[in-house]
N, C-alpha and C positions, 0 to 999 in steps of 0.2 A: 276606698269606696265607702259611701255612707250605707247605713242600714237599708235593706230593701223597703220600698214603699208600695202602695197599692196602685200607683200610676202606671198606665199601660198605653203604649204608643204603637200604632200600626202604620207602616208605610208601604205603598204599592208602587212599584216601579216596573218599567218595561224591560230593561236589559241590565246585566251586571255593568257597573260603573256609574249608572244614573244616580244611584243612591248616594254615592260618595261625593259626586260633583254637587248635587242639589242639597243634600241634607247631612253630609258627613259630620260637620261640627255639631249639629243638633243631635244626631244619633249618639255621638260620643259623649256629649254633655249629659243627656238624660240617662244613658247607660251608667255613667260614672256616678250619677246621683241616686242610682238604685232603682230607677224605673224599669219596667219590662219593655224592651224595645223589640218589636217583631217586624221583620222585613219580608215581604212577598215579592218575588221577581217573576215576571210573567213569561219571559223567554230567556234562552241562554245566549242570545246575540250572535247566532251562527253566521250572520251576514255582515258583521262588523268589519270595517277596514282596518287591517293590522298595520301598526306603525313600525315596529322594529324589523329591519330586514331579515334578521335571523329567525323570525317567527312567521314570516309571510307565506310559508308553506302551509300554514294552518288554514283550514276553511271548513265550512259545513259542520258536521257533527264533531270533528276533531277540534275545531275552534271552540265550539260550545263547551266541550269537556274542559278545555284549557281555561276558558273564561269562568267556569264554575270554580276551578282552583283559585283563580284570581279573586273571585268574590269571597271565597272562604278566607283567604289571606286578608282581604280588606276588612271583613267583619272582625277578624282577630285584632286588627289595629284599632277599630272603633269600640271594642269591648262588647260587641253584640253577639249573643249566643244563639238567638232564635231567628234563623233566616231560612226561607223555604222557597221552592219553585211552585208556581201556580199549577195545581193538578199533578205535581210530581215532575221529576226531571224528564225533559223531552216531550212533555204533553203538548206544548205550543211552541212552534218554531218562529224564529225571527222573520219578519215580513219584508225586510229591506226598506229602502227609502221609497217614499210615495211616488207612484207612477211606474215602478219597475215591474217586470214580469213576476218577480218573487211575491208580489202582493196577491197573485192568483193561486198560489199553492194552497190546496185544501187544508194542509197541516199547519199553515201559518196562523199566527195570532189574529191577524186582520180578518181572516175568514171565519174565525170562531163564532159560534152562536153566543151572544152576550149573556143570555140567561144561564146557559150551560157553564160558561166560564165563571160567571158570578157565583154559581152554586159551589164551586171549589173554594172560592174566597169566603163565602158565607160560613162554611165549616170552620175556617180559621177564626173568623169573627166570633162565632158562638163559643169557640174554645177559649180564645184569648180575652174576649169582652173588652176591647180597647175603649179608652176614654177619648182618644184622639186618632183620627185618620188623616194621613197626608198623602196626596196624590197630585196629578196634573189637572190643568183646566181642560175645557172641552176641545181645545186645539192641541192638546198634548204638549203645550209649551212652545212648540215650534213646527208642528205639522207632521211629525213622523207617525205613520199608521199605528205602530205598536204603542206609542205614547197616547194617541187618541183612544185606542182600544182599552188601554189600561185605565184611563179616566172613565170610560163607559162602564167597564166591568166593576171598578171600585165603587162608583156611585150607585150602580144597580145593586151590588152586593149589600151596600149599606141599607138600601130600601128593603131588600128581602130579609136581611137580618133583623131589622126593626119589626117586621111582621112576625118573626119567629122568636121574639123575646128580648133582643138586645139592640136598643137604639144608641148609636154612637153619639155621645154628647156634642162633640165638636169635630167638624170636617174642614180641613184647610187645603188650599191649592198652593203649590210652589210658585213663588214670585220673585222678581227683582225690580225694585223701584227705579224708574227711568233716571232720576237725578243721581242716585247712588251709582248706577252703571256708568253714566256719563262721566262722573267725577273719577271713578276708578280707572276708566280708560285714559282719561286725561293725565292722571298721575303716572300711569305706565308710559305714556308718550313722553312725558317730561323727564322721567327718571331713566328710561330705557328706549331712546328714540329709534334704535335700530331693530326693534321687534317687528315680526312679520304681520303687520296689519295696517290698514289705512284708517285715518281719522273719520272719514265719512262712512256711515253705515255700520260702524263696528258693533252696535247693539243688535243688528239683524241676526247674528249668530248666537245670541244669548237667549236661552229659553225663558219664557215667562215674564218678559219685561212688560210692565204696565205703568200707567201714571201713578205718581206717588200716593194720591189720595185713596187708591184701592188697597194699599198695604194696611193690614190691621195688626200685624204682629212681626216683631223683630227679635230673633233669638240670638243673643250674643254668645258666640262660640269661640271667642278669642283665646280662651284658656285651652281650647282643644284644637287649635290651628295645626299643631304638629301631627295630631292623630288624623285629622282630615287629609293633610298632605300625604301622609304615609298610606292611608287607604287608597287615595287616588293613584299613588305610585304602584300600588299592588295591581292595579288594572293596566299593566304595562302594554298590553296589546293595543289599548285604546287611547292612552293619555301619556303625555310627557309633562312632568311637573318640574318647574323651575321657579320656586316661590320668588315674587308674589304673583306669578301667573302660571298658566298651564296651556298646553297646545293639544288639540285633537288632530285627527287625520287630515283636516282641511288646512293645516299649517298656519292657522290664524290664532294668535295669542289672545287669551281671555284672562281677566282678573280672577284670582282665587279668593272667593268671598269667605270670610270667617264669621261674619254676622249673616244669618240666613233669614230670608223674608217670606212671609206667608199672607194669604188672604183668607180670612174666615168666611166660609160660604154656608155653613150650617152650624147652629148653636148660638149660645148667648155670648155676646161680646161684653167684656168688662167695661163699664162706663169710664169715660175720661180719655186719657191719652192712649197711645199705641201700646198694645200688649207686649210684654217681654217674656211671656211664658205660655206655651201652647196649652197648658192645663189650667190657665187662669179662669176662675169662675166656675170650675167644675164641682166645687164644693167638697162634701164628704165622700171620697171615692170608695167604692166597694166592688 
Protein backbone atom coordinates (compact mmCIF):
# COMPACT_ATOMS: atom_id res chain seq x y z
CA UNK A 1 0.00 0.00 0.00
CA UNK A 2 1.18 3.50 -0.79
CA UNK A 3 1.51 6.20 1.83
CA UNK A 4 -1.85 7.65 2.95
CA UNK A 5 -3.06 10.64 0.95
CA UNK A 6 -5.55 13.39 1.63
CA UNK A 7 -8.05 11.96 -0.88
CA UNK A 8 -11.42 11.01 0.60
CA UNK A 9 -14.17 9.07 -1.16
CA UNK A 10 -17.72 8.55 0.18
CA UNK A 11 -20.13 6.04 -1.33
CA UNK A 12 -23.82 5.77 -0.44
CA UNK A 13 -25.59 2.50 -1.20
CA UNK A 14 -28.98 0.98 -0.43
CA UNK A 15 -28.13 -2.58 0.67
CA UNK A 16 -25.13 -4.78 1.40
CA UNK A 17 -23.81 -6.14 -1.96
CA UNK A 18 -24.69 -3.03 -4.01
CA UNK A 19 -21.30 -1.52 -3.26
CA UNK A 20 -19.34 -4.55 -4.45
CA UNK A 21 -21.32 -4.97 -7.66
CA UNK A 22 -21.23 -1.29 -8.62
CA UNK A 23 -17.96 -0.01 -7.19
CA UNK A 24 -15.91 -2.93 -5.88
CA UNK A 25 -12.94 -2.36 -8.18
CA UNK A 26 -13.03 1.40 -7.61
CA UNK A 27 -13.13 1.00 -3.84
CA UNK A 28 -10.30 -1.54 -3.83
CA UNK A 29 -8.15 0.62 -6.08
CA UNK A 30 -8.48 3.80 -4.06
CA UNK A 31 -8.10 1.99 -0.75
CA UNK A 32 -4.89 0.38 -2.03
CA UNK A 33 -3.66 3.78 -3.19
CA UNK A 34 -4.08 5.16 0.32
CA UNK A 35 -7.27 7.17 -0.09
CA UNK A 36 -9.80 7.14 2.74
CA UNK A 37 -12.80 5.22 1.45
CA UNK A 38 -16.03 5.48 3.45
CA UNK A 39 -19.13 3.44 2.69
CA UNK A 40 -22.58 4.28 4.07
CA UNK A 41 -25.17 1.54 3.58
CA UNK A 42 -28.77 2.62 4.16
CA UNK A 43 -30.42 -0.72 5.07
CA UNK A 44 -29.41 -4.28 5.91
CA UNK A 45 -31.37 -5.75 3.02
CA UNK A 46 -33.75 -7.71 5.22
CA UNK A 47 -36.05 -8.53 2.26
CA UNK A 48 -33.36 -9.76 -0.11
CA UNK A 49 -34.05 -13.05 -1.91
CA UNK A 50 -31.63 -15.66 -0.61
CA UNK A 51 -29.91 -17.84 -3.23
CA UNK A 52 -28.22 -20.75 -1.37
CA UNK A 53 -30.77 -23.36 -0.25
CA UNK A 54 -28.95 -23.88 3.04
CA UNK A 55 -29.47 -20.18 3.92
CA UNK A 56 -33.06 -19.77 2.76
CA UNK A 57 -34.31 -20.09 6.32
CA UNK A 58 -32.97 -16.58 6.91
CA UNK A 59 -35.42 -13.69 6.70
CA UNK A 60 -36.15 -10.36 8.31
CA UNK A 61 -33.84 -9.31 11.13
CA UNK A 62 -31.91 -12.60 11.02
CA UNK A 63 -31.15 -12.07 7.35
CA UNK A 64 -30.15 -8.48 8.01
CA UNK A 65 -27.71 -9.57 10.70
CA UNK A 66 -26.26 -12.20 8.38
CA UNK A 67 -25.89 -9.70 5.56
CA UNK A 68 -24.03 -7.35 7.88
CA UNK A 69 -21.53 -10.15 8.36
CA UNK A 70 -21.30 -10.52 4.59
CA UNK A 71 -20.70 -6.80 4.24
CA UNK A 72 -17.94 -6.95 6.83
CA UNK A 73 -16.25 -9.77 4.91
CA UNK A 74 -16.64 -7.93 1.60
CA UNK A 75 -15.02 -4.78 2.99
CA UNK A 76 -12.12 -6.86 4.23
CA UNK A 77 -11.61 -8.13 0.67
CA UNK A 78 -11.66 -4.57 -0.69
CA UNK A 79 -9.38 -3.18 2.00
CA UNK A 80 -12.03 -0.72 3.22
CA UNK A 81 -12.01 -0.10 6.96
CA UNK A 82 -14.63 2.67 7.27
CA UNK A 83 -18.11 1.32 6.57
CA UNK A 84 -21.26 2.38 8.38
CA UNK A 85 -25.01 1.93 8.43
CA UNK A 86 -27.09 5.07 7.99
CA UNK A 87 -28.29 6.13 11.43
CA UNK A 88 -26.82 2.98 12.98
CA UNK A 89 -27.73 -0.72 12.60
CA UNK A 90 -31.42 -1.31 12.11
CA UNK A 91 -32.37 2.37 11.84
CA UNK A 92 -33.89 1.89 8.38
CA UNK A 93 -35.35 -1.37 7.11
CA UNK A 94 -35.30 -2.77 3.59
CA UNK A 95 -38.37 -1.59 1.65
CA UNK A 96 -38.68 -4.57 -0.70
CA UNK A 97 -39.28 -4.26 -4.42
CA UNK A 98 -41.45 -1.43 -5.75
CA UNK A 99 -45.17 -2.02 -5.40
CA UNK A 100 -45.04 -4.56 -2.59
CA UNK A 101 -46.73 -4.16 0.79
CA UNK A 102 -43.26 -3.88 2.35
CA UNK A 103 -43.11 -0.36 0.91
CA UNK A 104 -45.78 0.72 3.43
CA UNK A 105 -43.87 -0.34 6.54
CA UNK A 106 -43.31 2.84 8.61
CA UNK A 107 -39.84 1.56 9.54
CA UNK A 108 -38.71 1.00 5.95
CA UNK A 109 -36.29 3.33 4.22
CA UNK A 110 -38.81 4.27 1.53
CA UNK A 111 -41.05 5.79 4.20
CA UNK A 112 -38.23 7.73 5.87
CA UNK A 113 -38.34 11.51 6.00
CA UNK A 114 -35.64 12.55 3.55
CA UNK A 115 -34.33 15.46 5.61
CA UNK A 116 -34.23 13.34 8.75
CA UNK A 117 -32.34 10.55 7.00
CA UNK A 118 -30.07 13.09 5.30
CA UNK A 119 -29.16 14.54 8.69
CA UNK A 120 -27.55 11.21 9.64
CA UNK A 121 -25.48 11.36 6.46
CA UNK A 122 -24.58 15.00 6.99
CA UNK A 123 -22.86 14.02 10.22
CA UNK A 124 -20.72 11.57 8.29
CA UNK A 125 -19.95 14.14 5.59
CA UNK A 126 -18.88 16.77 8.11
CA UNK A 127 -16.67 14.22 9.86
CA UNK A 128 -15.07 12.71 6.76
CA UNK A 129 -15.17 15.79 4.48
CA UNK A 130 -15.16 13.74 1.27
CA UNK A 131 -13.84 15.14 -1.97
CA UNK A 132 -15.97 12.73 -3.98
CA UNK A 133 -19.46 11.32 -3.42
CA UNK A 134 -20.75 8.33 -5.41
CA UNK A 135 -24.39 7.25 -5.41
CA UNK A 136 -27.27 6.38 -7.77
CA UNK A 137 -29.26 8.48 -10.21
CA UNK A 138 -32.80 9.70 -9.53
CA UNK A 139 -34.24 6.31 -10.56
CA UNK A 140 -31.87 4.47 -8.27
CA UNK A 141 -30.31 2.80 -11.29
CA UNK A 142 -33.26 0.47 -11.87
CA UNK A 143 -36.23 1.65 -9.84
CA UNK A 144 -35.83 -0.07 -6.48
CA UNK A 145 -37.38 2.16 -3.78
CA UNK A 146 -34.35 1.95 -1.50
CA UNK A 147 -32.03 2.91 -4.34
CA UNK A 148 -34.23 5.87 -5.24
CA UNK A 149 -34.34 6.92 -1.59
CA UNK A 150 -30.55 6.53 -1.26
CA UNK A 151 -30.18 8.94 -4.18
CA UNK A 152 -32.55 11.44 -2.58
CA UNK A 153 -30.88 11.22 0.81
CA UNK A 154 -27.35 11.46 -0.60
CA UNK A 155 -28.09 14.45 -2.78
CA UNK A 156 -30.02 16.23 0.00
CA UNK A 157 -27.24 15.54 2.49
CA UNK A 158 -24.72 17.07 0.08
CA UNK A 159 -26.86 20.23 -0.04
CA UNK A 160 -27.23 20.41 3.73
CA UNK A 161 -23.54 19.74 4.35
CA UNK A 162 -22.63 22.57 1.97
CA UNK A 163 -24.79 24.91 4.06
CA UNK A 164 -22.92 23.70 7.15
CA UNK A 165 -19.41 24.22 5.85
CA UNK A 166 -18.39 21.33 3.58
CA UNK A 167 -19.27 21.40 -0.10
CA UNK A 168 -18.34 18.10 -1.74
CA UNK A 169 -16.22 19.03 -4.78
CA UNK A 170 -17.42 16.23 -7.06
CA UNK A 171 -20.57 14.08 -7.10
CA UNK A 172 -20.95 11.09 -9.41
CA UNK A 173 -23.73 8.67 -10.28
CA UNK A 174 -23.05 5.01 -11.04
CA UNK A 175 -23.37 4.24 -14.73
CA UNK A 176 -22.82 1.60 -17.42
CA UNK A 177 -22.34 2.84 -20.99
CA UNK A 178 -24.78 1.10 -23.33
CA UNK A 179 -22.15 0.11 -25.86
CA UNK A 180 -19.90 -1.40 -23.18
CA UNK A 181 -22.82 -3.38 -21.76
CA UNK A 182 -23.90 -4.65 -25.16
CA UNK A 183 -20.37 -5.71 -26.05
CA UNK A 184 -19.88 -7.45 -22.70
CA UNK A 185 -23.09 -9.45 -23.10
CA UNK A 186 -22.16 -10.33 -26.68
CA UNK A 187 -18.82 -11.73 -25.51
CA UNK A 188 -20.54 -13.82 -22.85
CA UNK A 189 -22.97 -15.18 -25.45
CA UNK A 190 -20.12 -16.06 -27.76
CA UNK A 191 -17.85 -17.62 -25.14
CA UNK A 192 -20.51 -19.23 -22.95
CA UNK A 193 -23.63 -19.76 -25.07
CA UNK A 194 -25.37 -21.89 -22.45
CA UNK A 195 -25.65 -19.11 -19.88
CA UNK A 196 -29.15 -18.37 -18.50
CA UNK A 197 -30.07 -15.20 -20.36
CA UNK A 198 -31.55 -14.17 -23.67
CA UNK A 199 -29.91 -11.79 -26.09
CA UNK A 200 -32.92 -9.49 -26.30
CA UNK A 201 -33.31 -7.09 -23.41
CA UNK A 202 -30.33 -8.30 -21.45
CA UNK A 203 -29.42 -4.76 -20.42
CA UNK A 204 -32.82 -4.28 -18.78
CA UNK A 205 -31.50 -5.93 -15.62
CA UNK A 206 -28.28 -3.90 -15.44
CA UNK A 207 -28.65 -0.78 -13.27
CA UNK A 208 -27.54 2.61 -14.53
CA UNK A 209 -27.27 1.90 -18.26
CA UNK A 210 -27.15 5.14 -20.27
CA UNK A 211 -26.05 6.29 -23.69
CA UNK A 212 -22.27 6.46 -24.02
CA UNK A 213 -22.07 10.25 -24.26
CA UNK A 214 -23.30 10.63 -20.68
CA UNK A 215 -20.27 8.82 -19.29
CA UNK A 216 -17.72 11.28 -17.95
CA UNK A 217 -15.40 8.94 -16.06
CA UNK A 218 -14.05 5.41 -16.38
CA UNK A 219 -12.05 3.96 -13.49
CA UNK A 220 -9.84 1.08 -14.58
CA UNK A 221 -9.95 -1.48 -11.80
CA UNK A 222 -8.47 -4.37 -13.77
CA UNK A 223 -5.69 -4.79 -11.23
CA UNK A 224 -8.34 -5.22 -8.53
CA UNK A 225 -10.60 -7.65 -10.39
CA UNK A 226 -9.82 -10.45 -7.94
CA UNK A 227 -10.66 -8.24 -4.97
CA UNK A 228 -13.98 -7.23 -6.52
CA UNK A 229 -14.90 -10.84 -7.30
CA UNK A 230 -13.96 -11.90 -3.77
CA UNK A 231 -16.07 -9.11 -2.27
CA UNK A 232 -19.02 -10.15 -4.40
CA UNK A 233 -18.56 -13.78 -3.33
CA UNK A 234 -18.69 -12.63 0.28
CA UNK A 235 -22.31 -11.60 -0.37
CA UNK A 236 -23.23 -15.25 -0.87
CA UNK A 237 -26.91 -14.83 0.04
CA UNK A 238 -27.36 -12.50 -2.94
CA UNK A 239 -24.72 -13.29 -5.58
CA UNK A 240 -23.25 -16.29 -7.34
CA UNK A 241 -19.92 -15.39 -8.95
CA UNK A 242 -18.43 -17.35 -11.84
CA UNK A 243 -16.00 -14.99 -13.52
CA UNK A 244 -16.38 -13.35 -15.98
CA UNK A 245 -20.04 -13.17 -14.95
CA UNK A 246 -22.27 -13.28 -11.91
CA UNK A 247 -25.86 -14.25 -11.23
CA UNK A 248 -28.41 -12.72 -8.87
CA UNK A 249 -31.60 -14.35 -7.56
CA UNK A 250 -33.33 -13.79 -10.92
CA UNK A 251 -31.00 -16.45 -12.41
CA UNK A 252 -29.91 -14.10 -15.22
CA UNK A 253 -26.18 -13.85 -15.82
CA UNK A 254 -24.54 -10.42 -16.01
CA UNK A 255 -20.99 -9.41 -16.93
CA UNK A 256 -18.66 -8.65 -14.04
CA UNK A 257 -17.22 -5.24 -14.93
CA UNK A 258 -13.72 -4.42 -13.71
CA UNK A 259 -13.68 -1.00 -15.32
CA UNK A 260 -16.41 0.99 -13.56
CA UNK A 261 -18.18 3.96 -15.08
CA UNK A 262 -19.60 7.20 -13.72
CA UNK A 263 -21.42 10.37 -14.68
CA UNK A 264 -20.21 13.56 -13.05
CA UNK A 265 -23.29 15.53 -11.98
CA UNK A 266 -21.73 18.14 -9.71
CA UNK A 267 -18.26 19.66 -9.84
CA UNK A 268 -15.69 20.62 -12.42
CA UNK A 269 -14.97 18.18 -15.21
CA UNK A 270 -11.39 17.97 -16.42
CA UNK A 271 -11.23 19.41 -19.96
CA UNK A 272 -10.59 17.01 -22.81
CA UNK A 273 -11.21 13.30 -22.93
CA UNK A 274 -12.99 11.04 -20.47
CA UNK A 275 -11.71 11.20 -16.90
CA UNK A 276 -9.85 8.19 -15.53
CA UNK A 277 -9.74 9.36 -11.90
CA UNK A 278 -12.69 10.36 -9.70
CA UNK A 279 -10.45 12.92 -8.01
CA UNK A 280 -9.30 14.54 -11.27
CA UNK A 281 -9.31 18.31 -11.08
CA UNK A 282 -9.88 18.52 -7.33
CA UNK A 283 -6.54 20.27 -6.97
CA UNK A 284 -4.72 20.63 -3.65
CA UNK A 285 -6.77 18.43 -1.31
CA UNK A 286 -7.17 19.28 2.34
